[in-house]
C-alpha positions in Angstrom: 23.6 -1.7 -14.6 25.5 -4.9 -14.0 29.3 -5.1 -14.2 30.7 -7.3 -17.0 33.5 -9.8 -16.4 36.2 -7.4 -17.7 35.0 -4.6 -15.4 35.1 -7.0 -12.4 38.7 -8.1 -13.3 39.9 -4.5 -13.7 38.2 -3.6 -10.3 39.9 -6.5 -8.6 43.4 -6.0 -10.2 43.5 -2.4 -9.1 42.5 -3.2 -5.5 44.7 -4.1 -2.6 44.4 -7.7 -1.2 42.1 -6.7 1.7 40.0 -4.6 -0.7 39.8 -7.4 -3.2 38.4 -9.7 -0.5 35.7 -7.1 0.4 34.8 -6.7 -3.3 34.5 -10.4 -3.8 32.4 -10.8 -0.7 30.1 -7.9 -1.8 29.7 -9.4 -5.3 29.0 -12.8 -3.8 26.4 -11.4 -1.4 24.6 -9.6 -4.3 24.5 -12.8 -6.3 23.2 -14.9 -3.3 20.6 -12.4 -2.1 19.2 -10.9 -5.2 17.7 -12.6 -8.2 16.9 -10.6 -11.3 13.1 -10.4 -12.2 12.3 -10.6 -15.9 9.0 -9.7 -17.4 8.9 -6.0 -17.1 7.5 -5.8 -13.5 9.6 -2.7 -12.8 9.2 -1.0 -16.2 7.9 2.6 -15.6 7.9 2.1 -11.8 9.7 4.4 -9.4 12.8 3.0 -7.8 11.8 1.3 -4.5 10.6 -1.9 -2.9 7.4 -3.6 -3.9 5.4 -6.5 -2.5 6.0 -9.9 -4.2 2.5 -11.3 -4.4 3.9 -14.7 -5.1 6.1 -15.0 -2.0 5.7 -12.9 1.2 9.2 -13.9 2.4 10.6 -11.9 -0.5 10.1 -8.4 -2.0 10.9 -6.9 -5.4 13.5 -4.1 -5.4 13.1 -1.9 -8.5 16.2 0.0 -9.7 16.3 1.9 -13.0 13.5 -0.2 -14.4 15.0 -3.5 -13.5 13.6 -5.7 -10.7 15.4 -7.9 -8.2 13.8 -10.4 -5.9 15.2 -9.8 -2.4 14.9 -12.5 0.3 14.0 -11.7 3.9 16.0 -13.3 6.7 14.6 -16.6 7.9 11.3 -16.3 9.8 10.6 -12.8 8.5 8.2 -11.5 5.8 8.1 -8.3 3.9 6.1 -5.5 5.5 5.0 -3.0 2.9 4.0 -0.4 5.5 7.4 -0.4 7.2 9.3 -1.1 3.9 11.3 -3.8 5.6 11.3 -7.4 6.6 9.4 -7.9 9.8 7.9 -10.6 12.1 4.8 -12.1 10.6 2.7 -11.1 13.6 3.4 -7.4 12.8 2.2 -7.7 9.2 -1.4 -7.0 8.5 -3.2 -9.7 6.5 -6.6 -11.1 5.6 -6.4 -13.8 8.3 -9.9 -13.0 9.7 -11.5 -12.8 6.2 -12.7 -15.7 4.1 -13.9 -15.8 0.5 -15.8 -19.0 1.1 -19.4 -18.4 0.0 -18.6 -15.0 -1.5 -18.9 -14.0 -5.2 -15.7 -13.6 -7.2 -14.6 -9.9 -6.8 -12.7 -7.4 -4.7 -13.5 -6.8 -1.0 -12.3 -4.4 1.7 -9.5 -5.8 3.8 -10.7 -5.4 7.4 -7.2 -5.3 8.7 -5.5 -3.0 6.2 -7.1 -0.1 4.2 -4.0 0.0 2.0 -4.9 -3.3 0.4 -8.0 -5.2 -0.7 -8.9 -8.9 -0.9 -9.5 -10.4 -4.3 -11.8 -13.5 -4.0 -11.5 -16.0 -6.8 -13.3 -19.3 -6.5 -13.3 -19.2 -2.7 -9.6 -18.3 -2.4 -8.4 -15.1 -0.7 -5.6 -13.0 -2.3 -4.4 -9.9 -0.5 -3.7 -7.3 -3.2 -1.7 -4.2 -2.0 -2.5 -0.8 -3.2 0.4 1.4 -4.4 2.1 3.2 -1.6 -0.1 5.9 0.0 -3.3 4.8 -1.6 -6.4 3.2 0.1 -8.9 0.7 -1.3 -12.4 2.2 -1.9 -15.0 -0.6 -2.2 -17.6 1.7 -3.8 -15.2 2.7 -6.5 -13.6 -0.8 -6.6 -10.1 0.8 -6.9 -7.2 2.2 -4.9 -7.2 5.9 -4.6 -5.9 8.7 -2.4 -7.5 8.8 1.1 -9.0 12.3 0.5 -10.7 11.3 -2.8 
């Protein structure tokens, strides 16, 4: 839950000068790093980090049903398996897979069984499965590895 302006003022007035500076820097860091996601992405999701399918240099942090877009440091991308920002070379992708000449639909990702590739008009879209699930082509869905 966000602090309102009065709560921030009370927090700052009760703090020592050094502590005020730390609070201001913390609040500024939160404003600069996180951007609130509207649209219900995190509604009914467990608290945690999720892949942002629109931008691999960010991820969505869900907290109490609210989502925040978190930016990775320059040159890094979000790695779902490690649940952290990582070098692009360490992130599995569909780089060796092409949808050119394939029917629209879902295909196994040869580099990552925790995701699948959705082909749409010749374009590849890597779609992550929820944490701990694998894509099963015969079922055309994500499911637990033992099912």
